[in-house]
C-alpha positions in Angstrom: 0.0 0.0 0.0 1.0 3.6 -0.4 2.4 5.6 2.5 0.1 8.2 4.1 1.2 11.6 2.9 2.0 14.7 4.9 -0.1 17.8 4.4 2.2 20.3 2.5 2.0 23.9 1.5 4.4 25.5 -0.9 6.8 28.3 -0.6 8.0 28.3 -4.2 7.5 32.0 -4.8 9.6 32.9 -1.7 12.3 30.5 -2.8 12.4 32.0 -6.3 11.9 28.6 -8.1 9.9 27.8 -11.2 8.2 25.4 -8.8 9.2 25.2 -5.2 10.4 23.1 -2.3 7.8 22.7 0.4 7.4 22.4 4.1 4.7 20.7 6.3 1.7 22.7 7.0 -1.5 22.3 9.1 -3.7 23.9 6.5 -6.9 22.0 5.8 -8.1 24.0 2.8 -8.9 22.1 -0.4 -5.8 21.9 -2.6 -5.7 23.5 -6.0 -5.5 20.0 -7.6 -8.7 18.8 -6.0 -10.4 15.9 -8.0 -7.3 13.8 -8.6 -7.6 10.1 -7.9 -5.1 7.3 -7.4 -3.9 6.1 -10.7 -4.8 9.1 -12.8 -1.1 9.2 -13.8 1.5 6.5 -13.4 5.2 6.6 -12.8 6.8 4.3 -15.5 10.5 5.0 -15.6 13.3 6.8 -13.7 17.0 7.4 -14.0 18.3 8.0 -10.4 22.0 7.3 -11.3 23.0 8.9 -14.7 26.4 8.1 -16.2 28.9 10.6 -14.7 27.6 13.5 -12.6 24.1 13.0 -11.3 23.4 16.7 -10.8 21.2 18.0 -13.6 21.0 14.6 -15.2 18.3 12.7 -13.2 14.8 12.3 -14.5 11.6 10.3 -14.2 8.8 9.5 -16.6 5.1 9.9 -15.9 2.3 8.3 -18.1 -1.4 9.3 -18.4 -3.5 6.2 -18.9 -6.8 8.1 -19.2 -8.9 9.0 -22.1 -8.5 12.8 -21.5 -5.5 15.1 -21.1 -4.5 16.0 -17.6 -2.5 18.9 -16.1 0.0 18.3 -13.3 -0.5 21.9 -12.1 -1.2 21.8 -8.3 0.3 18.4 -7.7 3.3 17.7 -5.5 6.2 15.6 -6.7 8.2 14.1 -3.9 11.2 11.8 -3.2 12.5 10.1 -0.1 14.9 7.4 1.1 13.6 3.8 1.2 12.5 4.2 4.8 10.6 7.4 4.0 13.1 9.7 5.6 14.6 12.9 4.2 11.5 13.6 2.1 11.8 16.5 -0.3 9.1 17.9 -2.5 8.4 20.1 -5.6 5.1 21.9 -6.3 3.8 22.3 -9.8 3.0 26.0 -9.9 2.8 26.1 -13.7 0.8 24.1 -16.3 2.3 20.8 -17.2 -0.2 19.1 -19.6 0.0 15.3 -20.3 -2.0 14.1 -23.3 -4.1 11.0 -23.1 -1.9 7.8 -23.4 1.2 9.9 -23.5 4.3 10.6 -21.3 6.0 13.5 -19.7 9.6 13.5 -18.5 10.4 15.4 -15.3 14.0 16.1 -14.5 16.4 18.0 -12.2 17.7 20.1 -15.1 19.2 23.4 -13.8 19.0 25.3 -17.0 16.1 27.8 -17.4 14.8 25.9 -20.5 15.0 22.1 -20.2 16.4 20.1 -23.1 15.3 16.7 -24.4 14.5 14.2 -23.0 13.2 16.4 -20.1 9.9 18.1 -20.7 9.7 19.9 -17.4 12.4 20.8 -14.9 12.0 20.6 -11.1 15.5 22.1 -10.5 17.2 21.1 -7.2 13.9 20.8 -5.3 14.3 17.1 -4.8 18.0 17.1 -4.2 19.8 14.0 -5.4 17.7 10.8 -5.9 19.2 7.9 -3.8 21.2 5.6 -6.1 20.8 2.7 -3.6 17.0 2.8 -3.8 14.2 5.1 -2.7 10.7 6.5 -3.1 9.3 8.8 -5.7 5.6 9.9 -5.9 2.9 12.4 -6.9 0.1 13.5 -4.6 -2.7 16.0 -4.4 -3.2 17.0 -0.8 -3.7 13.7 1.0 -4.4 11.8 -2.2 -1.4 9.7 -3.4 -1.9 9.7 -7.1 1.1 7.3 -7.6 4.1 6.2 -5.6 6.9 3.7 -6.4 9.7 2.2 -4.4 12.7 1.6 -6.6 15.7 -0.6 -6.1 19.4 0.1 -6.5 20.2 1.5 -9.9 23.2 1.0 -12.2 25.0 4.0 -13.5 23.5 5.1 -16.9 20.8 2.5 -16.9 17.2 3.5 -16.2 14.7 1.5 -14.2 11.5 0.7 -16.2 8.0 -0.6 -15.4 7.5 -3.6 -17.6 6.5 -2.4 -21.1 4.6 -5.7 -21.7 2.1 -4.6 -19.0 -0.6 -1.9 -19.0 0.7 1.0 -16.9 -1.2 0.8 -13.6 -0.6 2.6 -10.2 -1.3 -0.6 -8.2 0.6 -3.0 -10.4 3.7 -0.8 -10.4 3.9 -1.2 -6.6 5.3 -4.7 -7.2 9.1 -4.9 -7.5 9.0 -7.8 -9.9 7.1 -5.5 -12.4 10.3 -3.4 -12.8 13.7 -4.1 -14.4 16.7 -2.4 -15.8 16.2 -1.2 -19.3 17.4 -4.1 -21.5 20.5 -3.6 -23.7 19.6 -2.8 -27.3 20.9 -4.8 -30.2 23.3 -2.0 -31.2 24.4 -1.4 -27.6 22.9 2.0 -27.5 21.5 4.1 -24.6 19.7 1.9 -22.0 16.7 4.1 -21.4 13.4 5.1 -23.1 12.3 8.5 -21.8 9.0 9.7 -23.3 8.3 6.5 -25.1 6.7 3.1 -24.5 9.0 0.9 -22.4 10.4 -2.3 -23.8 9.3 -5.6 -22.1 11.3 -6.8 -19.2 13.4 -9.7 -20.4 12.6 -12.0 -17.5 8.9 -12.3 -18.4 7.7 -15.8 -19.2 7.1 -16.3 -22.9 5.6 -19.8 -23.0 3.0 -21.9 -21.3 5.5 -24.7 -20.6 6.8 -25.7 -17.1 3.5 -25.3 -15.3 3.0 -27.3 -12.0 0.6 -30.2 -12.1 -0.8 -29.4 -8.6 -2.2 -26.3 -6.9 -3.7 -25.2 -3.6 -7.5 -24.9 -3.7 -8.6 -21.7 -1.9 -12.0 -23.5 -1.4 -10.7 -26.6 0.5 -7.3 -25.5 1.6 -5.9 -28.7 0.1 -3.5 -29.4 -2.7 -5.0 -31.2 -5.7 -4.3 -31.8 -9.4 -4.8 -28.8 -11.7 -8.1 -29.3 -13.7 -7.1 -28.3 -17.2 -10.0 -26.9 -19.3 -10.8 -28.4 -22.7 -12.5 -26.7 -25.7 -16.1 -26.1 -24.7 -15.4 -25.9 -21.0 -15.2 -22.1 -20.9 -17.1 -19.2 -22.6 -16.1 -15.6 -22.9 -19.4 -13.9 -22.0 -18.7 -10.2 -21.5 -16.0 -7.5 -22.0 -15.7 -3.9 -20.7 -13.4 -2.3 -23.3 -14.1 1.4 -22.5 -14.9 2.0 -18.8 -16.2 5.5 -17.9 -16.0 5.5 -14.1 -12.2 4.9 -14.1 -9.3 4.9 -16.6 -9.1 2.1 -19.1 -5.8 0.9 -17.6 -7.6 0.2 -14.4 -11.2 -0.5 -15.3 -11.1 -2.9 -18.3 -12.3 -6.4 -17.6 -13.4 -9.7 -19.2 -15.9 -12.2 -17.9 -15.6 -16.0 -18.3 -18.3 -18.6 -17.7 -17.4 -22.2 -16.8 -19.5 -25.2 -18.0 -17.3 -27.6 -15.9 -15.1 -27.2 -12.8 -11.8 -26.0 -14.2 -8.7 -24.0 -13.3 -7.3 -21.1 -15.3 -3.7 -22.0 -14.3 -1.6 -22.0 -17.5 -4.5 -20.7 -19.7 -3.6 -17.8 -22.0 -5.8 -14.8 -22.7 -4.8 -12.9 -25.9 -6.2 -10.3 -28.3 -6.1 -9.8 -32.0 -2.7 -8.2 -31.7 0.3 -8.9 -29.5 -1.5 -8.7 -26.2 -1.0 -11.9 -24.2 -1.2 -13.0 -20.6 -0.6 -16.5 -19.2 -2.5 -16.9 -15.9 -0.3 -18.3 -13.1 -0.8 -17.8 -9.4 1.5 -20.4 -7.7 0.6 -22.3 -5.6 -3.1 -21.1 -5.7 -5.7 -22.8 -8.0 -7.4 -20.3 -10.2 -10.6 -22.3 -9.9 -14.0 -21.7 -11.5 -16.9 -23.8 -10.5 -19.3 -25.1 -13.1 -22.2 -22.8 -13.7 -20.4 -19.7 -12.4 -18.7 -16.6 -13.8 -15.2 -15.3 -13.1 -13.9 -11.8 -13.7 -10.5 -11.1 -15.2 -9.2 -7.5 -14.9 -6.3 -5.1 -14.7 -6.5 -4.6 -10.9 -8.1 -6.2 -7.8 -8.8 -3.1 -5.8 -12.5 -2.1 -6.1 -11.7 1.6 -5.3 -9.5 1.7 -8.4 -11.1 -0.7 -10.8 -14.6 0.8 -10.8 -16.1 -1.4 -8.1 -15.7 -4.8 -9.6 -16.6 -7.9 -7.6 -13.7 -10.2 -6.6 -11.2 -10.6 -9.5 -9.9 -14.2 -10.2 -6.9 -13.2 -12.2 -5.2 -10.2 -13.8 -4.3 -9.6 -17.5 -1.8 -7.0 -18.6 -2.8 -5.8 -22.1 -5.3 -3.2 -23.2 -8.6 -4.0 -24.9 -9.3 -1.8 -28.0 -12.3 0.6 -27.8 -12.3 1.6 -31.5 -14.4 0.3 -34.4 -12.8 -2.6 -36.3 -12.1 -6.2 -35.9 -11.2 -7.2 -32.3 -10.8 -10.6 -30.7 -10.3 -12.1 -27.3 -9.2 -15.7 -27.1 -8.7 -18.3 -24.4 -6.2 -21.0 -25.2 -4.1 -23.7 -23.5 -1.0 -25.3 -25.0 -1.8 -23.8 -28.3 -5.4 -25.2 -28.4 -8.3 -22.6 -28.6 -10.7 -23.0 -25.7 -13.0 -20.2 -26.7 -13.0 -16.8 -28.4 -15.2 -13.8 -28.9 -14.9 -11.2 -31.6 -16.6 -7.9 -32.4 -16.3 -5.0 -34.8 -18.4 -2.2 -33.3 -17.0 0.6 -31.2 -18.1 0.2 -27.6 -20.2 2.8 -25.8 -18.3 4.5 -23.0 -19.0 2.9 -19.7 -21.1 0.1 -21.3 -19.9 -3.6 -21.6 -20.4 -5.8 -24.6 -22.2 -9.0 -23.4 -23.2 -12.3 -24.8 -26.9 -13.1 -24.6 -27.3 -15.6 -21.7 -29.2 -18.0 -24.0 -26.0 -18.4 -26.0 -23.5 -19.2 -23.3 -23.9 -23.0 -23.7 -24.1 -22.9 -27.5 -21.2 -23.2 -30.0 -19.2 -20.1 -30.7 -20.9 -17.5 -32.8 -19.6 -15.3 -35.6 -18.4 -11.7 -35.1 -21.1 -9.5 -33.4 -23.7 -12.3 -33.5 -25.4 -12.8 -30.1 -23.7 -9.8 -28.5 -25.3 -6.6 -27.3 -24.6 -3.6 -25.1 -25.4 -4.2 -21.5 -28.9 -2.8 -20.8 -29.5 0.4 -18.7 -30.7 -1.6 -15.7 -27.4 -3.5 -15.4 -25.1 -1.5 -13.2 -22.1 -2.2 -11.0 -19.8 -0.2 -8.7 -20.5 3.0 -6.9 -23.7 4.9 -8.0 -24.3 5.6 -10.8 -21.6 3.1 -11.9 -20.8 1.7 -15.3 -23.2 -0.7 -17.2 -22.5 -4.4 -17.1 -22.9 -7.5 -15.0 -19.3 -8.6 -14.1 -19.3 -11.9 -12.3 -23.1 -12.3 -12.7 -25.7 -13.4 -15.2 -26.0 -11.3 -18.3 -29.2 -9.6 -19.2 -31.2 -10.7 -22.3 -30.3 -9.0 -25.6 -33.9 -9.3 -26.7 -36.1 -6.3 -27.8 
């Protein structure tokens, strides 16, 4: 979980900075950045130990996963040692826009006008980032928008959030989601400021080597993994364009089981390069016959739009544009089920399979699917439309 932040007020003008270092304050007034939520922007890369002199060369990358542009004005950027000590902060007094699905690079450049790759300079407000590991984050008043703890860095090599995963402010809390930027084929610069990160090399790339046993959360006993066969699972619903929260947090897929099976080793993929192999050792990812399971980007209801318990996480994004799109469940190269559609989804409305079709053979693109009806809602009122984890509504007139 994130640390609880201090209440801070800024003295930037008095210090003569473009932004300003800040001190604790007991002010209880609403901050200028009011309305920000956790995960509205995500920290995805940082360079705490540049080659040579650190001063003026350190930087960090921030990504906007939302559908709309945001402005960092009014937020607080902060850094600290691993134990939270020696915190220093910088207040964004000026406008720093970040377009939808785009990055901004923040650096300790000391020149009046920053040069690439840095888009906005915070000067010496944060001091030197700790090379042996530390904390960096963004907050609005008491709301921590994102915070990451980073490990020891190598000189001249940035630390990246795995580019094979959808940037997420909860997922990037996990140390195993980060790695050093891989070496390029030509041996060039090992960083990717302002661009999509490359995948971390240690990610599994095959379905092989899966254990044959797992621990059932229902019985508390180890048992053999129940591998699904074609026809055992149906993809019954997808939320491609959530409205209550950002896509990177609120996208989800629903699966229906016709037999007691486990998702351990099953792959969920899309029409492109998106691919996630479900593994949760030693736990069984079990679905009982006649029930639905939710697959999503995050497990925290406060961040994912109020979803019911999530069985497993997938890392790639689901397209919300018109055109051919596909979701497929497979195991050892064998297709278990797939759903396809061509229509552009309505914002905040899931695409669902008519419940009368869930035990029938797979249907062609768009056939049997419809937008979730108005009465189907989930999450905090008013909530998005859909029935994640529950029976779909009829697509009839």
